[in-house]
Each structure stands twice: as C-alpha cells, then as structure tokens.
C-alpha atoms as an extended CHARMM CRD file, in Angstrom:
* protein
*
       113  EXT
         1         1  UNK       CA             10.0870000000       -8.0700000000       -1.9420000000  PROA      1               0.0000000000
         2         2  UNK       CA             10.4090000000       -4.5480000000       -3.2000000000  PROA      2               0.0000000000
         3         3  UNK       CA             10.4210000000       -2.1160000000       -0.4100000000  PROA      3               0.0000000000
         4         4  UNK       CA              7.6980000000       -0.2560000000       -2.3680000000  PROA      4               0.0000000000
         5         5  UNK       CA              5.6220000000       -3.2380000000       -3.0260000000  PROA      5               0.0000000000
         6         6  UNK       CA              5.2290000000       -3.6830000000        0.9770000000  PROA      6               0.0000000000
         7         7  UNK       CA              3.8970000000       -0.7730000000        1.4460000000  PROA      7               0.0000000000
         8         8  UNK       CA              0.2160000000       -1.5340000000       -0.0190000000  PROA      8               0.0000000000
         9         9  UNK       CA             -1.5620000000       -0.3740000000        2.9270000000  PROA      9               0.0000000000
        10        10  UNK       CA             -4.9650000000       -0.6690000000        2.9890000000  PROA      10              0.0000000000
        11        11  UNK       CA             -4.9030000000       -2.0390000000       -0.2330000000  PROA      11              0.0000000000
        12        12  UNK       CA             -3.5900000000       -5.6360000000        0.8500000000  PROA      12              0.0000000000
        13        13  UNK       CA             -5.9490000000       -5.2660000000        3.8400000000  PROA      13              0.0000000000
        14        14  UNK       CA             -9.1180000000       -6.3400000000        0.8360000000  PROA      14              0.0000000000
        15        15  UNK       CA             -9.4490000000       -8.6330000000       -1.6090000000  PROA      15              0.0000000000
        16        16  UNK       CA            -11.0860000000       -6.0820000000       -3.7700000000  PROA      16              0.0000000000
        17        17  UNK       CA             -8.9910000000       -3.5730000000       -2.8100000000  PROA      17              0.0000000000
        18        18  UNK       CA             -5.6760000000       -5.8300000000       -3.5810000000  PROA      18              0.0000000000
        19        19  UNK       CA             -7.5130000000       -6.5550000000       -6.6210000000  PROA      19              0.0000000000
        20        20  UNK       CA             -8.6250000000       -3.1150000000       -7.1190000000  PROA      20              0.0000000000
        21        21  UNK       CA             -5.0160000000       -2.6010000000       -7.0840000000  PROA      21              0.0000000000
        22        22  UNK       CA             -3.4360000000       -5.5480000000       -9.6720000000  PROA      22              0.0000000000
        23        23  UNK       CA             -6.4850000000       -3.6190000000      -12.1260000000  PROA      23              0.0000000000
        24        24  UNK       CA             -5.3670000000       -0.4060000000      -11.7680000000  PROA      24              0.0000000000
        25        25  UNK       CA             -1.3800000000       -1.2940000000      -13.1300000000  PROA      25              0.0000000000
        26        26  UNK       CA             -3.0330000000       -3.8670000000      -15.3870000000  PROA      26              0.0000000000
        27        27  UNK       CA             -4.7660000000       -1.5750000000      -16.9520000000  PROA      27              0.0000000000
        28        28  UNK       CA             -2.3340000000        1.5070000000      -17.0820000000  PROA      28              0.0000000000
        29        29  UNK       CA             -0.3330000000       -1.1850000000      -18.6980000000  PROA      29              0.0000000000
        30        30  UNK       CA             -2.4440000000       -1.1250000000      -21.5770000000  PROA      30              0.0000000000
        31        31  UNK       CA             -3.6820000000        2.2240000000      -21.7950000000  PROA      31              0.0000000000
        32        32  UNK       CA             -2.8470000000        5.6350000000      -20.6770000000  PROA      32              0.0000000000
        33        33  UNK       CA             -6.4570000000        6.2700000000      -18.6040000000  PROA      33              0.0000000000
        34        34  UNK       CA             -8.4760000000        9.0140000000      -16.2240000000  PROA      34              0.0000000000
        35        35  UNK       CA             -9.5850000000        8.3490000000      -13.3110000000  PROA      35              0.0000000000
        36        36  UNK       CA            -13.3460000000        7.6140000000      -14.3240000000  PROA      36              0.0000000000
        37        37  UNK       CA            -12.4300000000        5.5170000000      -17.1670000000  PROA      37              0.0000000000
        38        38  UNK       CA            -10.7200000000        3.1530000000      -15.1100000000  PROA      38              0.0000000000
        39        39  UNK       CA            -12.6690000000        2.9860000000      -13.1360000000  PROA      39              0.0000000000
        40        40  UNK       CA            -15.0340000000        2.1240000000      -14.9450000000  PROA      40              0.0000000000
        41        41  UNK       CA            -13.1690000000       -0.3330000000      -17.2380000000  PROA      41              0.0000000000
        42        42  UNK       CA            -11.5220000000       -2.0140000000      -13.4370000000  PROA      42              0.0000000000
        43        43  UNK       CA            -15.4130000000       -3.0740000000      -12.6120000000  PROA      43              0.0000000000
        44        44  UNK       CA            -16.6520000000       -3.9780000000      -15.5680000000  PROA      44              0.0000000000
        45        45  UNK       CA            -13.3250000000       -7.0260000000      -15.4790000000  PROA      45              0.0000000000
        46        46  UNK       CA            -13.8290000000       -7.7840000000      -11.4800000000  PROA      46              0.0000000000
        47        47  UNK       CA            -17.5900000000       -7.8090000000      -12.5950000000  PROA      47              0.0000000000
        48        48  UNK       CA            -18.3840000000       -5.6100000000       -9.4010000000  PROA      48              0.0000000000
        49        49  UNK       CA            -19.0420000000       -2.2530000000       -8.9350000000  PROA      49              0.0000000000
        50        50  UNK       CA            -15.5880000000       -0.4420000000       -7.2400000000  PROA      50              0.0000000000
        51        51  UNK       CA            -15.5440000000        2.6290000000       -5.2480000000  PROA      51              0.0000000000
        52        52  UNK       CA            -13.8070000000        5.9750000000       -7.1860000000  PROA      52              0.0000000000
        53        53  UNK       CA            -12.6580000000        7.0730000000       -4.5670000000  PROA      53              0.0000000000
        54        54  UNK       CA            -10.3940000000        3.4170000000       -3.9200000000  PROA      54              0.0000000000
        55        55  UNK       CA             -9.1400000000        3.8400000000       -7.4650000000  PROA      55              0.0000000000
        56        56  UNK       CA             -8.2190000000        7.5300000000       -6.9740000000  PROA      56              0.0000000000
        57        57  UNK       CA             -6.9100000000        6.3220000000       -3.7880000000  PROA      57              0.0000000000
        58        58  UNK       CA             -5.0720000000        3.1450000000       -6.0880000000  PROA      58              0.0000000000
        59        59  UNK       CA             -3.9540000000        6.2930000000       -8.5730000000  PROA      59              0.0000000000
        60        60  UNK       CA             -2.6640000000        7.8920000000       -5.4480000000  PROA      60              0.0000000000
        61        61  UNK       CA             -1.1630000000        6.1430000000       -4.2300000000  PROA      61              0.0000000000
        62        62  UNK       CA              0.9710000000        4.8540000000       -7.8180000000  PROA      62              0.0000000000
        63        63  UNK       CA              1.8470000000        7.8600000000       -8.0900000000  PROA      63              0.0000000000
        64        64  UNK       CA              3.1850000000        8.1790000000       -4.7930000000  PROA      64              0.0000000000
        65        65  UNK       CA              5.6920000000        5.0710000000       -4.9470000000  PROA      65              0.0000000000
        66        66  UNK       CA              6.4870000000        5.8870000000       -8.9080000000  PROA      66              0.0000000000
        67        67  UNK       CA              4.9060000000        3.0740000000      -10.8250000000  PROA      67              0.0000000000
        68        68  UNK       CA              2.2410000000        5.6300000000      -12.0700000000  PROA      68              0.0000000000
        69        69  UNK       CA              2.8530000000        9.4850000000      -13.6420000000  PROA      69              0.0000000000
        70        70  UNK       CA              0.4680000000       11.5220000000      -14.6930000000  PROA      70              0.0000000000
        71        71  UNK       CA             -0.2830000000       14.8040000000      -16.6670000000  PROA      71              0.0000000000
        72        72  UNK       CA             -2.6900000000       17.1240000000      -17.1710000000  PROA      72              0.0000000000
        73        73  UNK       CA             -4.9650000000       16.8890000000      -20.3070000000  PROA      73              0.0000000000
        74        74  UNK       CA             -7.3580000000       20.2920000000      -21.7450000000  PROA      74              0.0000000000
        75        75  UNK       CA             -9.4640000000       19.2230000000      -24.4890000000  PROA      75              0.0000000000
        76        76  UNK       CA            -11.7790000000       21.7990000000      -26.3240000000  PROA      76              0.0000000000
        77        77  UNK       CA            -14.7650000000       20.6310000000      -24.8320000000  PROA      77              0.0000000000
        78        78  UNK       CA            -15.7540000000       19.3080000000      -21.3460000000  PROA      78              0.0000000000
        79        79  UNK       CA            -12.7780000000       19.1510000000      -18.1760000000  PROA      79              0.0000000000
        80        80  UNK       CA             -9.2000000000       18.8550000000      -17.7690000000  PROA      80              0.0000000000
        81        81  UNK       CA             -9.1570000000       15.2520000000      -17.5520000000  PROA      81              0.0000000000
        82        82  UNK       CA             -5.7080000000       13.8920000000      -15.6780000000  PROA      82              0.0000000000
        83        83  UNK       CA             -4.3090000000       11.1340000000      -17.6880000000  PROA      83              0.0000000000
        84        84  UNK       CA             -2.5240000000        8.2860000000      -15.5510000000  PROA      84              0.0000000000
        85        85  UNK       CA              0.4290000000        5.9350000000      -17.5920000000  PROA      85              0.0000000000
        86        86  UNK       CA              1.8490000000        3.5670000000      -16.2650000000  PROA      86              0.0000000000
        87        87  UNK       CA              6.0480000000        3.6560000000      -15.4290000000  PROA      87              0.0000000000
        88        88  UNK       CA              8.8540000000        1.2480000000      -16.0090000000  PROA      88              0.0000000000
        89        89  UNK       CA              9.1030000000        0.8680000000      -12.3270000000  PROA      89              0.0000000000
        90        90  UNK       CA              5.1420000000       -0.1400000000      -12.5330000000  PROA      90              0.0000000000
        91        91  UNK       CA              6.0140000000       -2.1770000000      -15.1960000000  PROA      91              0.0000000000
        92        92  UNK       CA              8.4290000000       -4.6400000000      -13.5000000000  PROA      92              0.0000000000
        93        93  UNK       CA              5.8630000000       -4.5050000000      -10.2860000000  PROA      93              0.0000000000
        94        94  UNK       CA              3.1550000000       -5.6070000000      -12.7060000000  PROA      94              0.0000000000
        95        95  UNK       CA              5.1110000000       -8.7600000000      -14.0100000000  PROA      95              0.0000000000
        96        96  UNK       CA              6.0740000000       -9.8070000000       -9.9630000000  PROA      96              0.0000000000
        97        97  UNK       CA              2.6080000000       -8.9560000000       -9.2520000000  PROA      97              0.0000000000
        98        98  UNK       CA              1.3310000000      -11.2400000000      -11.9680000000  PROA      98              0.0000000000
        99        99  UNK       CA              4.1560000000      -14.6480000000      -11.3400000000  PROA      99              0.0000000000
       100       100  UNK       CA              2.9490000000      -14.5080000000       -7.5580000000  PROA      100             0.0000000000
       101       101  UNK       CA             -0.2430000000      -14.9400000000       -8.6680000000  PROA      101             0.0000000000
       102       102  UNK       CA              0.7310000000      -18.0860000000      -10.9850000000  PROA      102             0.0000000000
       103       103  UNK       CA              2.4750000000      -19.3700000000       -8.8050000000  PROA      103             0.0000000000
       104       104  UNK       CA             -0.4420000000      -18.8650000000       -5.2040000000  PROA      104             0.0000000000
       105       105  UNK       CA             -2.3360000000      -20.3570000000       -9.0550000000  PROA      105             0.0000000000
       106       106  UNK       CA             -0.7440000000      -23.4790000000       -9.1230000000  PROA      106             0.0000000000
       107       107  UNK       CA             -1.0910000000      -24.3700000000       -5.2830000000  PROA      107             0.0000000000
       108       108  UNK       CA             -4.4140000000      -23.4300000000       -4.8700000000  PROA      108             0.0000000000
       109       109  UNK       CA             -5.4820000000      -26.5350000000       -7.9550000000  PROA      109             0.0000000000
       110       110  UNK       CA             -3.2080000000      -28.9780000000       -5.7540000000  PROA      110             0.0000000000
       111       111  UNK       CA             -5.4660000000      -28.0910000000       -3.0520000000  PROA      111             0.0000000000
       112       112  UNK       CA             -8.9080000000      -28.0910000000       -4.7980000000  PROA      112             0.0000000000
       113       113  UNK       CA             -7.3960000000      -31.6580000000       -6.6480000000  PROA      113             0.0000000000
C-alpha cells in the first residue's frame, strides 16, 4: 500500500466519508470541477446528502497527498472558483481502490450465496 493512501484519517473511519473520498476521486477522473458542483454530484451518486465541509476537507486531503491539484478560475460574472483536477498519482490511487472494492465485492457475494 502506498504510504499516502494509508493516511486517510477520519475519512477511513466513517462509511460515508470513505465513499465520498472514493467518489471524489472518481468524479475528478471524469472531469475537473469545483467544490460545490462536486458535492452536488457526489450527493446525487450516493443518494444521500454529503456535507460540503466534508467534501472540502477531502479535497484538501487529496491535494496534500498529491492526488489532486487546483487552480483558480476567474469568470466575467460571479466569484472566482477553485477548480480541482486529479493527478496521475490520483488516477493510480483510484485504480487501486477500485480493484480492492471489486475483490471485496467478490467476497461479499460469496457470503450472500
């Protein structure tokens, strides 16, 4: 396991936080986005409201670990928005997490047989 993945902190302890963490990487792998839009998309995918502070904490964590980067976007109307991008390291971490989920799913299916 990559040492950076081992430091999920509070996100590892709570199912919603861990799911939001993985979904954040997944959404960023599909397209760069800003925090508010990310929170909306993740809440929709999970079928449960995800607190925005949790999403911003996850984004901060992803940047600290090198899994994401950001830059400010200044539009002609409205406030500036911080746009988040997944890094190559983040893409690799997402692939590893998805593979672990697939293996776990196989085990769960055996239990449910």
